[in-house]
N, CA and C atoms as a LAMMPS dump frame, in Angstrom:
ITEM: TIMESTEP
0
ITEM: NUMBER OF ATOMS
645
ITEM: BOX BOUNDS ff ff ff
-5.0000000000000000e+02 5.0000000000000000e+02
-5.0000000000000000e+02 5.0000000000000000e+02
-5.0000000000000000e+02 5.0000000000000000e+02
ITEM: ATOMS id mol type element x y z
1 1 1 N -226.371 141.824 368.813
2 1 2 C -226.092 143.188 368.371
3 1 3 C -224.587 143.348 368.177
4 2 1 N -224.117 144 367.103
5 2 2 C -222.699 144.245 366.94
6 2 3 C -222.156 145.063 368.1
7 3 1 N -220.859 144.84 368.397
8 3 2 C -220.261 145.493 369.555
9 3 3 C -220.386 147.001 369.496
10 4 1 N -220.194 147.593 368.291
11 4 2 C -220.169 149.038 368.17
12 4 3 C -221.514 149.672 368.497
13 5 1 N -222.599 148.867 368.473
14 5 2 C -223.91 149.421 368.754
15 5 3 C -224.139 149.678 370.242
16 6 1 N -223.264 149.198 371.108
17 6 2 C -223.476 149.432 372.542
18 6 3 C -223.292 150.899 372.91
19 7 1 N -222.503 151.627 372.139
20 7 2 C -222.299 153.053 372.394
21 7 3 C -222.331 153.81 371.072
22 8 1 N -222.523 155.105 371.173
23 8 2 C -222.365 155.991 370.026
24 8 3 C -221.686 157.256 370.535
25 9 1 N -221.172 158.063 369.632
26 9 2 C -220.539 159.321 370.022
27 9 3 C -221.34 160.479 369.442
28 10 1 N -221.369 161.557 370.185
29 10 2 C -222.007 162.8 369.725
30 10 3 C -221.252 163.956 370.362
31 11 1 N -221.469 165.136 369.836
32 11 2 C -220.787 166.299 370.396
33 11 3 C -221.375 166.669 371.768
34 12 1 N -220.512 167.099 372.654
35 12 2 C -220.948 167.591 373.96
36 12 3 C -221.622 168.945 373.763
37 13 1 N -222.757 169.158 374.429
38 13 2 C -223.483 170.411 374.312
39 13 3 C -223.836 170.996 375.662
40 14 1 N -224.407 172.185 375.639
41 14 2 C -224.759 172.912 376.857
42 14 3 C -225.717 172.12 377.751
43 15 1 N -226.608 171.387 377.13
44 15 2 C -227.612 170.647 377.899
45 15 3 C -227.014 169.5 378.705
46 16 1 N -225.754 169.134 378.436
47 16 2 C -225.11 168.013 379.121
48 16 3 C -224.516 168.401 380.478
49 17 1 N -224.562 169.671 380.83
50 17 2 C -223.843 170.144 382.01
51 17 3 C -224.134 169.337 383.267
52 18 1 N -225.391 169.165 383.606
53 18 2 C -225.744 168.515 384.863
54 18 3 C -225.283 167.062 384.893
55 19 1 N -225.605 166.306 383.842
56 19 2 C -225.226 164.901 383.808
57 19 3 C -223.713 164.732 383.75
58 20 1 N -223.07 165.535 382.917
59 20 2 C -221.624 165.428 382.707
60 20 3 C -220.858 165.725 383.991
61 21 1 N -221.166 166.853 384.615
62 21 2 C -220.408 167.24 385.808
63 21 3 C -220.686 166.313 386.987
64 22 1 N -221.913 165.833 387.119
65 22 2 C -222.227 164.895 388.2
66 22 3 C -221.428 163.605 388.036
67 23 1 N -221.345 163.103 386.806
68 23 2 C -220.587 161.884 386.544
69 23 3 C -219.113 162.081 386.858
70 24 1 N -218.573 163.236 386.5
71 24 2 C -217.156 163.48 386.737
72 24 3 C -216.847 163.698 388.215
73 25 1 N -217.774 164.295 388.945
74 25 2 C -217.562 164.445 390.396
75 25 3 C -217.503 163.074 391.075
76 26 1 N -218.378 162.165 390.641
77 26 2 C -218.407 160.842 391.241
78 26 3 C -217.222 159.976 390.798
79 27 1 N -216.453 160.466 389.844
80 27 2 C -215.369 159.667 389.264
81 27 3 C -213.988 160.232 389.582
82 28 1 N -213.915 161.233 390.455
83 28 2 C -212.631 161.878 390.714
84 28 3 C -211.59 160.9 391.246
85 29 1 N -212.022 159.952 392.058
86 29 2 C -211.066 158.985 392.607
87 29 3 C -210.451 158.13 391.507
88 30 1 N -211.161 157.962 390.411
89 30 2 C -210.673 157.171 389.287
90 30 3 C -209.738 157.981 388.396
91 31 1 N -210.011 159.272 388.257
92 31 2 C -209.259 160.121 387.336
93 31 3 C -207.957 160.651 387.918
94 32 1 N -207.92 160.864 389.221
95 32 2 C -206.701 161.405 389.817
96 32 3 C -205.617 160.334 389.847
97 33 1 N -204.347 160.69 389.612
98 33 2 C -203.819 162.042 389.38
99 33 3 C -203.637 162.38 387.908
100 34 1 N -204.323 161.633 387.028
101 34 2 C -204.01 161.753 385.611
102 34 3 C -204.662 162.95 384.942
103 35 1 N -205.886 163.259 385.313
104 35 2 C -206.612 164.305 384.603
105 35 3 C -207.689 164.887 385.506
106 36 1 N -208.132 166.11 385.191
107 36 2 C -209.168 166.786 385.988
108 36 3 C -210.287 167.271 385.07
109 37 1 N -211.256 166.422 384.762
110 37 2 C -212.389 166.837 383.928
111 37 3 C -213.247 167.876 384.648
112 38 1 N -214.103 168.595 383.923
113 38 2 C -214.971 169.599 384.555
114 38 3 C -215.963 168.965 385.518
115 39 1 N -215.976 169.458 386.756
116 39 2 C -216.84 168.889 387.791
117 39 3 C -217.872 169.875 388.319
118 40 1 N -217.914 171.099 387.775
119 40 2 C -218.929 172.061 388.188
120 40 3 C -219.3 172.937 387.002
121 41 1 N -220.289 173.803 387.194
122 41 2 C -220.836 174.591 386.092
123 41 3 C -219.795 175.518 385.472
124 42 1 N -218.973 176.146 386.307
125 42 2 C -217.973 177.079 385.787
126 42 3 C -216.954 176.354 384.926
127 43 1 N -216.44 175.23 385.428
128 43 2 C -215.463 174.465 384.663
129 43 3 C -216.073 173.909 383.388
130 44 1 N -217.339 173.524 383.438
131 44 2 C -217.996 172.998 382.244
132 44 3 C -218.147 174.087 381.191
133 45 1 N -218.462 175.312 381.605
134 45 2 C -218.563 176.411 380.644
135 45 3 C -217.218 176.686 379.991
136 46 1 N -216.14 176.613 380.774
137 46 2 C -214.794 176.775 380.204
138 46 3 C -214.508 175.667 379.189
139 47 1 N -214.935 174.453 379.528
140 47 2 C -214.747 173.319 378.634
141 47 3 C -215.514 173.527 377.324
142 48 1 N -216.774 173.965 377.424
143 48 2 C -217.556 174.229 376.219
144 48 3 C -216.904 175.304 375.354
145 49 1 N -216.382 176.333 375.987
146 49 2 C -215.709 177.398 375.241
147 49 3 C -214.503 176.843 374.491
148 50 1 N -213.743 175.983 375.154
149 50 2 C -212.549 175.419 374.525
150 50 3 C -212.912 174.556 373.327
151 51 1 N -213.915 173.675 373.482
152 51 2 C -214.221 172.757 372.383
153 51 3 C -215.026 173.424 371.273
154 52 1 N -215.418 174.682 371.467
155 52 2 C -216.097 175.413 370.397
156 52 3 C -215.103 175.998 369.397
157 53 1 N -213.819 175.967 369.728
158 53 2 C -212.796 176.52 368.847
159 53 3 C -212.508 175.559 367.7
160 54 1 N -211.935 176.101 366.634
161 54 2 C -211.673 175.308 365.436
162 54 3 C -210.676 174.179 365.68
163 55 1 N -209.789 174.336 366.655
164 55 2 C -208.743 173.33 366.855
165 55 3 C -209.032 172.395 368.03
166 56 1 N -210.294 172.336 368.479
167 56 2 C -210.697 171.407 369.539
168 56 3 C -212.057 170.809 369.191
169 57 1 N -212.268 169.588 369.635
170 57 2 C -213.572 168.93 369.51
171 57 3 C -213.818 168.13 370.79
172 58 1 N -215.062 168.128 371.277
173 58 2 C -215.41 167.355 372.458
174 58 3 C -216.585 166.435 372.182
175 59 1 N -216.421 165.151 372.469
176 59 2 C -217.446 164.152 372.171
177 59 3 C -217.85 163.402 373.431
178 60 1 N -219.143 163.2 373.582
179 60 2 C -219.657 162.334 374.64
180 60 3 C -219.776 160.92 374.087
181 61 1 N -219.332 159.955 374.877
182 61 2 C -219.561 158.546 374.559
183 61 3 C -220.832 158.149 375.307
184 62 1 N -221.866 157.764 374.583
185 62 2 C -223.175 157.501 375.187
186 62 3 C -223.577 156.041 375.001
187 63 1 N -224.227 155.489 376.014
188 63 2 C -224.717 154.123 375.937
189 63 3 C -225.984 154.091 375.098
190 64 1 N -226.023 153.231 374.12
191 64 2 C -227.135 153.177 373.183
192 64 3 C -228.45 152.838 373.858
193 65 1 N -228.416 151.974 374.86
194 65 2 C -229.657 151.479 375.462
195 65 3 C -230.441 152.558 376.177
196 66 1 N -229.766 153.585 376.726
197 66 2 C -230.481 154.602 377.502
198 66 3 C -229.958 156.022 377.298
199 67 1 N -229.015 156.21 376.384
200 67 2 C -228.445 157.529 376.063
201 67 3 C -227.618 158.137 377.189
202 68 1 N -227.318 157.395 378.222
203 68 2 C -226.516 157.954 379.309
204 68 3 C -225.076 158.181 378.867
205 69 1 N -224.495 159.274 379.329
206 69 2 C -223.086 159.556 379.046
207 69 3 C -222.227 158.624 379.894
208 70 1 N -221.342 157.886 379.259
209 70 2 C -220.458 156.988 379.998
210 70 3 C -219.039 157.529 380.067
211 71 1 N -218.706 158.476 379.202
212 71 2 C -217.368 159.06 379.201
213 71 3 C -217.266 160.133 378.151
214 72 1 N -216.063 160.616 377.942
215 72 2 C -215.837 161.679 376.959
216 72 3 C -214.498 161.472 376.277
217 73 1 N -214.436 161.885 375.02
218 73 2 C -213.193 161.858 374.253
219 73 3 C -213.025 163.218 373.59
220 74 1 N -211.86 163.805 373.746
221 74 2 C -211.591 165.118 373.183
222 74 3 C -210.484 165.037 372.133
223 75 1 N -210.655 165.801 371.072
224 75 2 C -209.582 166.019 370.104
225 75 3 C -208.994 167.388 370.396
226 76 1 N -207.719 167.413 370.741
227 76 2 C -207.047 168.643 371.139
228 76 3 C -205.98 169.036 370.118
229 77 1 N -205.746 170.33 370.012
230 77 2 C -204.647 170.843 369.174
231 77 3 C -204.734 170.292 367.751
232 78 1 N -205.915 170.408 367.151
233 78 2 C -206.089 169.948 365.77
234 78 3 C -205.319 170.877 364.833
235 79 1 N -204.46 170.282 364.042
236 79 2 C -203.685 171.036 363.051
237 79 3 C -204.056 170.506 361.675
238 80 1 N -204.375 171.393 360.762
239 80 2 C -204.812 170.973 359.435
240 80 3 C -203.705 171.249 358.415
241 81 1 N -204.036 171.7 357.243
242 81 2 C -203.02 171.89 356.216
243 81 3 C -202.422 170.561 355.804
244 82 1 N -201.102 170.466 355.765
245 82 2 C -200.424 169.233 355.369
246 82 3 C -200.121 168.325 356.552
247 83 1 N -200.544 168.72 357.771
248 83 2 C -200.261 167.94 358.973
249 83 3 C -201.435 167.026 359.345
250 84 1 N -202.635 167.574 359.396
251 84 2 C -203.864 166.82 359.643
252 84 3 C -203.733 165.898 360.854
253 85 1 N -203.426 166.499 361.989
254 85 2 C -203.145 165.723 363.191
255 85 3 C -203.868 166.315 364.386
256 86 1 N -204.055 165.492 365.432
257 86 2 C -204.65 165.954 366.689
258 86 3 C -204.173 165.044 367.813
259 87 1 N -204.268 165.553 369.049
260 87 2 C -203.971 164.737 370.218
261 87 3 C -205.27 164.399 370.939
262 88 1 N -205.252 163.289 371.656
263 88 2 C -206.455 162.77 372.307
264 88 3 C -206.462 163.019 373.803
265 89 1 N -207.652 163.255 374.334
266 89 2 C -207.897 163.233 375.768
267 89 3 C -209.172 162.443 376.007
268 90 1 N -209.229 161.639 377.073
269 90 2 C -210.418 160.795 377.274
270 90 3 C -210.531 160.398 378.737
271 91 1 N -211.761 160.147 379.168
272 91 2 C -212.013 159.715 380.539
273 91 3 C -213.377 159.04 380.608
274 92 1 N -213.451 158.036 381.463
275 92 2 C -214.671 157.256 381.643
276 92 3 C -215.265 157.562 383.011
277 93 1 N -216.579 157.491 383.129
278 93 2 C -217.221 157.625 384.426
279 93 3 C -217.018 156.356 385.244
280 94 1 N -216.802 156.515 386.552
281 94 2 C -216.509 155.358 387.407
282 94 3 C -217.616 154.311 387.348
283 95 1 N -218.848 154.751 387.231
284 95 2 C -219.983 153.833 387.187
285 95 3 C -219.92 152.899 385.984
286 96 1 N -219.253 153.347 384.91
287 96 2 C -219.232 152.591 383.666
288 96 3 C -217.871 151.967 383.381
289 97 1 N -216.968 152.087 384.316
290 97 2 C -215.629 151.523 384.16
291 97 3 C -215.686 150.001 384.153
292 98 1 N -214.936 149.395 383.233
293 98 2 C -214.818 147.95 383.224
294 98 3 C -215.758 147.218 382.3
295 99 1 N -216.454 147.931 381.411
296 99 2 C -217.394 147.281 380.495
297 99 3 C -216.988 147.406 379.028
298 100 1 N -215.84 148.002 378.763
299 100 2 C -215.383 148.128 377.38
300 100 3 C -215.998 149.26 376.595
301 101 1 N -216.778 150.125 377.253
302 101 2 C -217.443 151.208 376.529
303 101 3 C -216.454 152.192 375.894
304 102 1 N -215.398 152.529 376.636
305 102 2 C -214.465 153.52 376.108
306 102 3 C -213.677 152.984 374.919
307 103 1 N -213.364 151.703 374.932
308 103 2 C -212.683 151.119 373.777
309 103 3 C -213.57 151.217 372.541
310 104 1 N -214.845 150.916 372.702
311 104 2 C -215.772 151.019 371.58
312 104 3 C -215.916 152.472 371.127
313 105 1 N -216.035 153.381 372.086
314 105 2 C -216.157 154.792 371.742
315 105 3 C -214.92 155.321 371.041
316 106 1 N -213.74 154.89 371.494
317 106 2 C -212.508 155.364 370.881
318 106 3 C -212.38 154.852 369.448
319 107 1 N -212.786 153.623 369.206
320 107 2 C -212.756 153.113 367.827
321 107 3 C -213.684 153.927 366.916
322 108 1 N -214.862 154.282 367.432
323 108 2 C -215.779 155.117 366.652
324 108 3 C -215.175 156.492 366.388
325 109 1 N -214.502 157.044 367.4
326 109 2 C -213.899 158.36 367.257
327 109 3 C -212.778 158.342 366.232
328 110 1 N -211.948 157.307 366.264
329 110 2 C -210.856 157.196 365.285
330 110 3 C -211.427 157.145 363.872
331 111 1 N -212.458 156.347 363.673
332 111 2 C -213.088 156.251 362.357
333 111 3 C -213.644 157.603 361.918
334 112 1 N -214.305 158.301 362.839
335 112 2 C -214.887 159.605 362.519
336 112 3 C -213.787 160.625 362.195
337 113 1 N -212.703 160.599 362.978
338 113 2 C -211.618 161.555 362.762
339 113 3 C -210.946 161.343 361.409
340 114 1 N -210.77 160.085 361.019
341 114 2 C -210.071 159.795 359.773
342 114 3 C -210.961 159.96 358.54
343 115 1 N -212.251 159.776 358.689
344 115 2 C -213.139 159.855 357.53
345 115 3 C -213.814 161.222 357.448
346 116 1 N -214.699 161.517 358.389
347 116 2 C -215.472 162.759 358.319
348 116 3 C -214.605 164 358.522
349 117 1 N -213.721 163.967 359.514
350 117 2 C -212.872 165.129 359.768
351 117 3 C -211.658 165.175 358.854
352 118 1 N -211.327 164.059 358.222
353 118 2 C -210.215 164.042 357.278
354 118 3 C -208.85 164.124 357.911
355 119 1 N -208.717 163.746 359.193
356 119 2 C -207.403 163.773 359.832
357 119 3 C -206.577 162.565 359.401
358 120 1 N -205.276 162.682 359.566
359 120 2 C -204.351 161.624 359.146
360 120 3 C -203.7 160.912 360.334
361 121 1 N -203.551 161.623 361.457
362 121 2 C -202.791 161.074 362.581
363 121 3 C -203.416 161.514 363.903
364 122 1 N -203.576 160.571 364.824
365 122 2 C -204.026 160.854 366.181
366 122 3 C -202.951 160.408 367.151
367 123 1 N -202.716 161.229 368.162
368 123 2 C -201.651 160.961 369.124
369 123 3 C -202.207 160.99 370.542
370 124 1 N -201.801 160.025 371.347
371 124 2 C -202.168 159.985 372.765
372 124 3 C -200.885 159.991 373.58
373 125 1 N -200.73 160.987 374.426
374 125 2 C -199.55 161.102 375.285
375 125 3 C -199.935 160.666 376.689
376 126 1 N -199.286 159.625 377.172
377 126 2 C -199.721 158.927 378.379
378 126 3 C -198.563 158.768 379.34
379 127 1 N -198.799 159.08 380.612
380 127 2 C -197.748 158.907 381.604
381 127 3 C -197.392 157.42 381.737
382 128 1 N -196.103 157.108 381.933
383 128 2 C -195.66 155.705 381.95
384 128 3 C -196.377 154.846 382.984
385 129 1 N -196.815 155.435 384.094
386 129 2 C -197.469 154.664 385.147
387 129 3 C -198.935 154.362 384.84
388 130 1 N -199.474 155.009 383.826
389 130 2 C -200.897 154.863 383.514
390 130 3 C -201.103 153.682 382.556
391 131 1 N -200.951 152.489 383.087
392 131 2 C -201.005 151.292 382.243
393 131 3 C -202.4 151.041 381.671
394 132 1 N -203.441 151.425 382.395
395 132 2 C -204.798 151.22 381.867
396 132 3 C -205.01 152.01 380.588
397 133 1 N -204.513 153.237 380.57
398 133 2 C -204.665 154.052 379.374
399 133 3 C -203.834 153.487 378.225
400 134 1 N -202.65 153 378.532
401 134 2 C -201.815 152.385 377.501
402 134 3 C -202.515 151.157 376.912
403 135 1 N -203.122 150.35 377.775
404 135 2 C -203.837 149.167 377.299
405 135 3 C -205.028 149.543 376.424
406 136 1 N -205.709 150.627 376.803
407 136 2 C -206.865 151.067 376.024
408 136 3 C -206.467 151.414 374.602
409 137 1 N -205.47 152.297 374.446
410 137 2 C -205.114 152.728 373.09
411 137 3 C -204.513 151.579 372.283
412 138 1 N -203.785 150.679 372.955
413 138 2 C -203.218 149.527 372.252
414 138 3 C -204.321 148.653 371.676
415 139 1 N -205.397 148.474 372.439
416 139 2 C -206.537 147.682 371.964
417 139 3 C -207.225 148.339 370.779
418 140 1 N -207.069 149.64 370.638
419 140 2 C -207.736 150.38 369.564
420 140 3 C -206.804 150.66 368.385
421 141 1 N -205.67 149.975 368.33
422 141 2 C -204.802 150.073 367.172
423 141 3 C -203.687 151.093 367.254
424 142 1 N -203.498 151.731 368.411
425 142 2 C -202.412 152.684 368.562
426 142 3 C -201.103 151.94 368.804
427 143 1 N -200.006 152.521 368.35
428 143 2 C -198.676 151.933 368.489
429 143 3 C -197.805 152.881 369.306
430 144 1 N -197.041 152.322 370.237
431 144 2 C -196.121 153.135 371.029
432 144 3 C -194.994 153.62 370.13
433 145 1 N -194.895 154.925 370.024
434 145 2 C -193.975 155.529 369.072
435 145 3 C -192.697 156.051 369.714
436 146 1 N -192.804 156.486 370.971
437 146 2 C -191.615 157.057 371.582
438 146 3 C -191.864 157.526 373.001
439 147 1 N -190.883 158.241 373.556
440 147 2 C -190.906 158.718 374.93
441 147 3 C -190.561 160.198 374.936
442 148 1 N -191.393 160.99 375.639
443 148 2 C -191.184 162.436 375.713
444 148 3 C -190.872 162.821 377.151
445 149 1 N -189.641 163.203 377.407
446 149 2 C -189.22 163.572 378.763
447 149 3 C -189.764 164.947 379.131
448 150 1 N -190.31 165.071 380.355
449 150 2 C -190.824 166.344 380.828
450 150 3 C -191.825 166.966 379.885
451 151 1 N -192.785 166.174 379.428
452 151 2 C -193.682 166.596 378.342
453 151 3 C -194.726 167.607 378.8
454 152 1 N -195.337 167.377 379.983
455 152 2 C -196.395 168.259 380.47
456 152 3 C -196.199 168.561 381.954
457 153 1 N -196.599 169.783 382.343
458 153 2 C -196.507 170.202 383.745
459 153 3 C -197.817 169.839 384.432
460 154 1 N -197.781 168.833 385.312
461 154 2 C -198.978 168.306 385.963
462 154 3 C -198.721 168.166 387.457
463 155 1 N -199.64 168.671 388.258
464 155 2 C -199.537 168.542 389.715
465 155 3 C -198.178 168.99 390.244
466 156 1 N -197.722 170.144 389.75
467 156 2 C -196.518 170.766 390.292
468 156 3 C -195.201 170.246 389.761
469 157 1 N -195.211 169.4 388.722
470 157 2 C -193.957 168.872 388.195
471 157 3 C -194.096 168.557 386.712
472 158 1 N -192.951 168.578 386.014
473 158 2 C -192.929 168.184 384.616
474 158 3 C -192.941 166.666 384.536
475 159 1 N -193.927 166.127 383.849
476 159 2 C -194.127 164.68 383.806
477 159 3 C -193.714 164.107 382.453
478 160 1 N -193.007 162.977 382.518
479 160 2 C -192.675 162.24 381.307
480 160 3 C -193.936 161.586 380.74
481 161 1 N -193.938 161.383 379.429
482 161 2 C -195.077 160.733 378.777
483 161 3 C -194.582 159.778 377.688
484 162 1 N -195.33 158.701 377.513
485 162 2 C -195.15 157.854 376.345
486 162 3 C -196.021 158.396 375.23
487 163 1 N -195.511 158.295 374.014
488 163 2 C -196.23 158.82 372.853
489 163 3 C -196.773 157.647 372.034
490 164 1 N -198.103 157.56 371.975
491 164 2 C -198.787 156.516 371.217
492 164 3 C -199.495 157.165 370.031
493 165 1 N -199.515 156.505 368.883
494 165 2 C -200.149 157.122 367.718
495 165 3 C -200.916 156.103 366.89
496 166 1 N -201.871 156.628 366.138
497 166 2 C -202.642 155.855 365.174
498 166 3 C -202.669 156.674 363.896
499 167 1 N -202.287 156.064 362.792
500 167 2 C -202.156 156.777 361.521
501 167 3 C -203.095 156.161 360.495
502 168 1 N -203.809 157.008 359.78
503 168 2 C -204.664 156.557 358.684
504 168 3 C -203.757 156.102 357.539
505 169 1 N -203.885 154.863 357.147
506 169 2 C -202.982 154.296 356.149
507 169 3 C -203.339 154.693 354.714
508 170 1 N -204.462 155.355 354.535
509 170 2 C -204.8 155.8 353.183
510 170 3 C -203.884 156.931 352.761
511 171 1 N -203.455 156.926 351.54
512 171 2 C -202.529 157.944 351.059
513 171 3 C -203.23 159.222 350.652
514 172 1 N -202.466 160.308 350.604
515 172 2 C -202.97 161.578 350.101
516 172 3 C -203.706 162.397 351.136
517 173 1 N -203.886 163.678 350.829
518 173 2 C -204.637 164.575 351.684
519 173 3 C -206.131 164.406 351.436
520 174 1 N -206.931 164.496 352.519
521 174 2 C -208.39 164.484 352.377
522 174 3 C -208.83 165.923 352.144
523 175 1 N -208.669 166.398 350.95
524 175 2 C -208.785 167.827 350.69
525 175 3 C -210.161 168.385 350.963
526 176 1 N -211.18 167.56 350.945
527 176 2 C -212.527 168.045 351.208
528 176 3 C -212.708 168.568 352.608
529 177 1 N -211.828 168.143 353.565
530 177 2 C -211.982 168.555 354.948
531 177 3 C -210.893 169.522 355.384
532 178 1 N -209.881 169.742 354.566
533 178 2 C -208.769 170.591 354.975
534 178 3 C -209.232 172.027 355.151
535 179 1 N -208.92 172.605 356.299
536 179 2 C -209.174 174.019 356.521
537 179 3 C -210.32 174.324 357.456
538 180 1 N -211.231 173.377 357.686
539 180 2 C -212.329 173.649 358.609
540 180 3 C -212.849 172.361 359.198
541 181 1 N -213.31 172.421 360.443
542 181 2 C -213.818 171.23 361.116
543 181 3 C -215.224 170.915 360.635
544 182 1 N -215.498 169.633 360.471
545 182 2 C -216.835 169.21 360.11
546 182 3 C -217.738 169.277 361.333
547 183 1 N -218.942 169.802 361.18
548 183 2 C -219.863 169.954 362.308
549 183 3 C -221.129 169.137 362.101
550 184 1 N -221.012 168.053 361.31
551 184 2 C -222.216 167.292 360.977
552 184 3 C -222.665 166.382 362.107
553 185 1 N -221.759 165.997 363.023
554 185 2 C -222.155 165.106 364.106
555 185 3 C -223.018 165.879 365.088
556 186 1 N -224.24 165.426 365.353
557 186 2 C -225.173 166.197 366.175
558 186 3 C -224.896 166.064 367.663
559 187 1 N -225.648 166.826 368.456
560 187 2 C -225.552 166.753 369.906
561 187 3 C -226.687 165.901 370.464
562 188 1 N -227.168 164.927 369.683
563 188 2 C -228.23 164.038 370.144
564 188 3 C -227.988 162.651 369.571
565 189 1 N -228.745 161.683 370.065
566 189 2 C -228.568 160.306 369.616
567 189 3 C -228.911 160.181 368.136
568 190 1 N -228.051 159.489 367.355
569 190 2 C -228.387 159.247 365.956
570 190 3 C -229.556 158.281 365.831
571 191 1 N -230.216 158.271 364.685
572 191 2 C -231.377 157.406 364.483
573 191 3 C -231.031 155.943 364.665
574 192 1 N -229.809 155.527 364.237
575 192 2 C -229.43 154.128 364.371
576 192 3 C -229.357 153.728 365.84
577 193 1 N -228.857 154.648 366.672
578 193 2 C -228.751 154.344 368.1
579 193 3 C -230.132 154.241 368.728
580 194 1 N -231.045 155.13 368.321
581 194 2 C -232.398 155.076 368.87
582 194 3 C -233.069 153.753 368.508
583 195 1 N -232.851 153.301 367.278
584 195 2 C -233.451 152.036 366.856
585 195 3 C -232.827 150.866 367.586
586 196 1 N -231.523 150.955 367.82
587 196 2 C -230.813 149.842 368.437
588 196 3 C -231.212 149.627 369.89
589 197 1 N -231.812 150.63 370.543
590 197 2 C -232.233 150.472 371.933
591 197 3 C -233.241 149.344 372.1
592 198 1 N -233.965 149.056 371.048
593 198 2 C -235.005 148.037 371.123
594 198 3 C -234.482 146.636 370.834
595 199 1 N -233.16 146.528 370.541
596 199 2 C -232.578 145.235 370.248
597 199 3 C -231.921 144.653 371.491
598 200 1 N -231.663 143.366 371.467
599 200 2 C -230.996 142.687 372.567
600 200 3 C -229.524 143.046 372.568
601 201 1 N -228.99 143.638 373.649
602 201 2 C -227.593 144.055 373.661
603 201 3 C -226.626 142.895 373.73
604 202 1 N -227.094 141.711 374.073
605 202 2 C -226.208 140.563 374.118
606 202 3 C -225.3 140.588 375.329
607 203 1 N -224.387 139.63 375.365
608 203 2 C -223.477 139.51 376.503
609 203 3 C -222.319 140.478 376.354
610 204 1 N -221.91 141.109 377.432
611 204 2 C -220.761 141.994 377.42
612 204 3 C -219.644 141.371 378.233
613 205 1 N -218.438 141.763 377.905
614 205 2 C -217.262 141.229 378.582
615 205 3 C -216.621 142.316 379.418
616 206 1 N -216.341 142.019 380.653
617 206 2 C -215.724 142.996 381.538
618 206 3 C -214.25 143.137 381.207
619 207 1 N -213.79 144.387 381.085
620 207 2 C -212.38 144.675 380.856
621 207 3 C -211.92 145.67 381.897
622 208 1 N -210.764 145.425 382.462
623 208 2 C -210.258 146.323 383.495
624 208 3 C -209.413 147.461 382.926
625 209 1 N -209.231 147.474 381.611
626 209 2 C -208.34 148.464 381.03
627 209 3 C -209.063 149.376 380.05
628 210 1 N -210.362 149.594 380.248
629 210 2 C -211.108 150.378 379.279
630 210 3 C -211.208 151.844 379.667
631 211 1 N -210.54 152.252 380.705
632 211 2 C -210.573 153.661 381.062
633 211 3 C -209.213 154.272 380.78
634 212 1 N -209.234 155.433 380.123
635 212 2 C -207.985 156.08 379.799
636 212 3 C -208.016 157.53 380.194
637 213 1 N -206.861 158.051 380.552
638 213 2 C -206.774 159.456 380.919
639 213 3 C -205.592 160.067 380.219
640 214 1 N -205.766 161.276 379.762
641 214 2 C -204.673 162.042 379.175
642 214 3 C -204.695 163.4 379.828
643 215 1 N -203.567 163.824 380.374
644 215 2 C -203.543 165.098 381.101
645 215 3 C -202.744 166.13 380.328
């Protein structure tokens, strides 16, 4: 089976609350101090409200073999017009850490953002000590672009961040998508993923750098 078939991405929906929050509660030791995903019903409702806005998108990375959520990737601060840019946030569940799922999911997300959503540039801002996250984006084609001093206020202090980016090399504006977010990606498994469950997943390679956090 091709590598990309091990996972698929879909939009996070209301029905994901129980599975999503349970996974994040069990993964807090992995996420701290970089990020705080929603771990209860109230926080999940706030998260759903945020990603329902035009300038945010929230995607679940799901394992093809059983549809389980293995992590999440968010597009934050989407700017359209002549900018066509967004920043990334992502986190993996501790149970699924080390199998390369997030790298595969991030590659799918980049492709979706550049084609269906028509974005031109994705940016990941990562604290210098978070080497796993840096390794993840590097594996997915991101390039370290610069350093932002005191970029975000996290855990009581202004934290420095490295700025990593991935740019769509195709020229021109994707005018068909400018001005509104595409909502064609469903909140359920695509038909290809359902069919792929019946195929042999093949051998997987363990990676220690497949979990990334953006705060």
